[in-house]
N, C-alpha and C positions, 0 to 999 in steps of 0.2 A: 308633236310631229311637225307642225308648221314652224316652230322655233328651230328645230334641227335643220330643216330645209333652208331657212333663212340664213342660219349660221354657215352652212356649207356654201350657199350662194355668195355670201359676204367674203368668205375665205377665197373662193375662186376668183372673184373680182379683184381682191387685193393681190392675189398671186399674179394675175395677168398684168396689173399695174406695176408690180414689182419687176416682173420680167422686162417690160418695156422701159422701165426706169433704167435698167442696165443695158438694154440693147443699144441705146444711143452711144454709149461708150465703146461697145464692141464694134459697132459699125464705123464709128469715127476712126478707131485704131486701124481698121482694115483699109480704110480709104485715104489714109494720110498721104501716101505717096502721090495719089491722083490729085488731092487737094493742093499739095505742095507744088506740083507742076502747073496746075490750072491757075493758081493765084500767085505764083512766083514767090513762094514763102521760103524763108531760111529755116534751118533746123531749130534755131532758138525760138522763132515764131511758132513753129509746130509744137515745140515743147510747152510753150506758154498756153497754147490752146487746150492741150490735153492735160497739162499739169497744174501749175499754180493758179492760173485764172479760174479754172473750173473748181479745183479743190478748195480754194480759199472761200469762194462765194457759197459753195455747197455746204461746207462745214460751218461757216459763220451764220448763214441764214437758217440753218437747222435749229439753232437755239431759239430765236424769236418765234419761229413757226411752231416749235414744240410747246412754247408757252401759250401761243394762240390756241393750240390744240387742247390744252388744259382747260381753257375758258370758253372756247367757241365750239361751233358745230364741226366735228371732224370730217363728216362726209362732205360738207361744203368746202372745207379747206382742201381736201384731196381733190375734189372736182375742179376748184379754181387753179390749183397748182398743176394738175394734169393738163388742163387746157392751156396754161401758160407755157409749159415745156413743150407741148405738142405744136403750138404756134411757132415757138422759137426754133424747134427742130426743122419745121417746114421752111422757115426763113433762112436756115443755113444753106439751103439749096440756091438761094438767089444772092448770097453774099458775094461781093466782087472785090473785096479787099481784106487785108488782115484785120484792120480796125473794125470793120463791119462784123466779120466772123467772131472776133473777140467779144464784142458787145452782145452778140446773139448767144454765144456760148455761156456768157455770164447769166443771161436770161434763162437758158436751159438749166444751169446749175441751181438758180433760185427756185425754178419750178420743181426740179427733181428733189430738192431739199424738203419739199412739203409732202413727200410720200411716206417716208418711214415713221416719223414721230406720230402722226395721227393714226396710221395703220396699226402700229403697236398698241396704241391706246384702245382702238376699237376691238382688237383681238382680246385684249385683257378684259374688256367689258363684256363681251359676248360669250366667251368661253370660260367654263368653270376652271378652277385651279388645276384639277386633274387632267383637263383637256388641253390646257395651254401649251405644253411642250409639243404635242402633235400639231396643234394649229400653227405655232410659230415655225416648226420644221417645214410644214407644207408651204407656208408663206415665204420662207427663205429659199425654197426651191426656185424662186424667180431668178436668182443669180445664175445657177447652172442652165436653166431654160433659156436665158438670154444669150448664152454662148451659142447654143444651137441655132437660135433665131438670128443672131448677129452674123454668123458665118454665112447665112443665106444672102446677106447683103454683100458680102465679099464675092460670092458666086455671081451675083447680079452685076457687080462692078467688072468682073472678069469678062 
């Protein structure tokens, strides 16, 4: 009984982390025009912030973090990377230039890259083979949940 409660607790925590992992992207997309006006950015600079700068570091850093998750404490890895991306997202609010925002977004990407590999590994360890499809499906609901949460930020910006 205790093990089932812990597994469900773990899955809910990972789901919330996954949702907030994606909320950042939703919120930034909704606020791009305001950021463009506030920081006097060009369309190319905006594209860099939301495209290549983020995607490159997110994808490249996922590989060493996944290797670290194979050898290290996955809960610690998730905790460190969630803290990193949370601090970086907060710093986005005080960025006053394109370069500052670019460097902060790279930090966000590195932090967010540390979410999925260790979470997948934890789910594989804690859920039996027959339970894994349901567990992964619940975990991946973080993406659609983020859309709902992210649009709230657009409402706040309005």
